[in-house]
C-alpha positions as CSV (number, residue, x, y, z in Angstrom):
1,X,-40.3,22.0,-47.7
2,X,-40.4,19.6,-44.9
3,X,-41.6,16.0,-45.0
4,X,-44.8,16.8,-43.0
5,X,-45.9,19.0,-45.9
6,X,-45.0,16.5,-48.6
7,X,-46.1,13.3,-46.9
8,X,-49.2,14.4,-44.9
9,X,-50.6,17.8,-45.1
10,X,-50.5,18.6,-48.9
11,X,-51.9,15.2,-49.8
12,X,-54.6,15.5,-47.1
13,X,-55.8,18.9,-48.4
14,X,-55.7,17.7,-52.0
15,X,-57.6,14.5,-51.2
16,X,-60.2,16.6,-49.5
17,X,-61.0,18.1,-52.9
18,X,-59.0,21.4,-52.7
19,X,-57.4,22.4,-56.0
20,X,-53.6,22.5,-55.6
21,X,-53.2,25.2,-58.3
22,X,-56.1,27.5,-57.5
23,X,-57.1,27.1,-53.9
24,X,-53.9,26.1,-52.0
25,X,-50.9,28.3,-51.6
26,X,-47.8,26.9,-49.8
27,X,-45.2,28.9,-47.9
28,X,-46.9,32.3,-48.5
29,X,-44.7,35.3,-47.5
30,X,-47.0,38.2,-46.5
31,X,-44.7,40.7,-44.8
32,X,-41.2,41.7,-45.6
33,X,-40.2,41.7,-42.0
34,X,-40.0,44.2,-39.2
35,X,-37.9,47.3,-39.9
36,X,-35.0,47.5,-37.5
37,X,-33.2,50.8,-36.9
38,X,-29.9,50.9,-35.1
39,X,-28.4,54.3,-35.2
40,X,-27.9,55.1,-38.9
41,X,-28.3,51.5,-40.0
42,X,-31.7,50.2,-41.2
43,X,-32.4,46.5,-41.8
44,X,-35.3,44.1,-41.9
45,X,-36.2,41.2,-39.6
46,X,-37.4,37.8,-40.8
47,X,-40.4,38.0,-43.2
48,X,-43.6,36.3,-42.0
49,X,-44.5,33.2,-44.0
50,X,-47.6,31.1,-43.6
51,X,-47.1,27.4,-44.4
52,X,-50.5,27.2,-46.2
53,X,-53.3,29.5,-47.0
54,X,-56.5,27.9,-48.4
55,X,-58.8,30.0,-50.6
56,X,-62.6,29.5,-50.7
57,X,-62.7,31.5,-54.0
58,X,-60.1,33.5,-55.8
59,X,-58.7,36.2,-53.4
60,X,-60.9,35.0,-50.5
61,X,-58.7,33.3,-48.0
62,X,-60.7,31.0,-45.7
63,X,-58.0,29.2,-43.7
64,X,-54.4,29.3,-42.6
65,X,-52.5,26.1,-41.7
66,X,-49.2,26.1,-39.7
67,X,-47.3,22.8,-40.0
68,X,-44.8,21.5,-37.5
69,X,-42.7,18.3,-37.3
70,X,-44.4,15.5,-35.6
71,X,-41.9,15.7,-32.8
72,X,-43.9,18.7,-31.7
73,X,-47.4,18.7,-30.2
74,X,-50.4,19.2,-32.6
75,X,-51.1,22.7,-31.3
76,X,-47.5,23.9,-31.2
77,X,-48.0,26.2,-34.2
78,X,-51.4,27.6,-33.2
79,X,-50.2,30.9,-31.7
80,X,-48.1,31.6,-34.8
81,X,-51.0,30.7,-37.1
82,X,-53.4,32.9,-35.1
83,X,-51.1,35.8,-35.5
84,X,-51.0,35.2,-39.3
85,X,-54.8,34.8,-39.4
86,X,-55.3,38.1,-37.5
87,X,-52.9,40.0,-39.8
88,X,-54.5,38.5,-42.9
89,X,-58.1,38.5,-41.6
90,X,-58.6,34.8,-42.1
91,X,-61.5,33.1,-40.2
92,X,-60.2,29.5,-39.8
93,X,-56.9,28.5,-38.3
94,X,-55.2,25.1,-38.2
95,X,-52.1,23.8,-36.6
96,X,-50.8,20.3,-37.5
97,X,-47.9,18.0,-36.8
98,X,-49.0,15.4,-39.4
99,X,-50.7,13.3,-36.7
100,X,-53.8,15.4,-36.1
101,X,-55.0,19.0,-36.5
102,X,-56.0,21.7,-34.0
103,X,-58.7,24.0,-35.4
104,X,-59.5,27.5,-34.1
105,X,-62.6,29.1,-35.5
106,X,-62.1,32.9,-35.4
107,X,-65.4,33.5,-37.3
108,X,-67.5,32.8,-34.2
109,X,-70.1,30.9,-36.3
110,X,-69.6,27.3,-35.2
111,X,-70.2,27.6,-31.5
112,X,-66.9,25.9,-30.7
113,X,-63.7,28.0,-30.7
114,X,-61.0,25.3,-30.6
115,X,-61.0,21.6,-31.1
116,X,-58.5,18.8,-32.0
117,X,-59.4,16.8,-35.1
118,X,-57.9,13.4,-35.9
119,X,-56.1,13.2,-39.2
120,X,-58.7,11.0,-41.0
121,X,-61.6,13.1,-39.6
122,X,-59.9,16.2,-40.9
123,X,-59.9,14.8,-44.4
124,X,-63.7,14.6,-44.2
125,X,-64.1,17.9,-42.3
126,X,-62.0,19.8,-44.9
127,X,-63.6,18.1,-47.8
128,X,-65.6,20.4,-50.1
129,X,-68.0,17.6,-50.6
130,X,-68.7,17.3,-46.9
131,X,-69.0,21.1,-46.7
132,X,-71.7,20.9,-49.3
133,X,-73.6,18.2,-47.4
134,X,-73.1,19.6,-43.9
135,X,-75.3,22.6,-43.3
136,X,-73.4,23.6,-40.1
137,X,-70.0,23.7,-41.8
138,X,-71.5,25.3,-45.0
139,X,-73.1,28.0,-42.9
140,X,-69.9,28.6,-40.9
141,X,-67.8,28.9,-44.1
142,X,-70.4,31.0,-45.9
143,X,-70.8,33.3,-42.9
144,X,-67.1,33.7,-42.5
145,X,-66.6,34.1,-46.2
146,X,-69.3,36.8,-46.5
147,X,-67.9,38.6,-43.5
148,X,-64.4,38.4,-45.0
149,X,-65.7,39.5,-48.4
150,X,-67.4,42.5,-46.8
151,X,-64.2,43.5,-45.0
152,X,-62.3,43.2,-48.3
153,X,-64.9,45.4,-50.2
154,X,-65.6,47.8,-47.4
155,X,-62.3,48.6,-45.8
156,X,-62.3,52.1,-44.2
157,X,-60.2,54.6,-46.1
158,X,-57.5,56.4,-44.4
159,X,-58.3,60.0,-43.6
160,X,-55.7,62.7,-43.2
């Protein structure tokens, strides 16, 4: 685990009121990697691994966070995180270098798709207390969560 995780991002998420044991998962592997076939040989590529996934409730992921060293720009991990969020159907996406966060709202409920958030502002923004006191954020999270819950419970079944 790199120092950006340990010194900045994990403490920021915890200080914002997220439970480290039930709502935050670090370094989450969610694919085994692409299957590569070369002649008679079959192997796998690198597995996909999200740096963080935050859970609104058990089994309801609400956000993915991609962390990069602070020698990179704040948005350097956004494309990677967006790919993860699309695969996992997660509405909120963040990229961070420990100095700030770039947020991408895939839910379409906030009216603003992407914005940069200063580190200290992010602590308040991600705070569950601020979510409870901010109708706009609460509505965005609840809309995204309800949409995500519906997609979990009502996935189309494969037909032969």
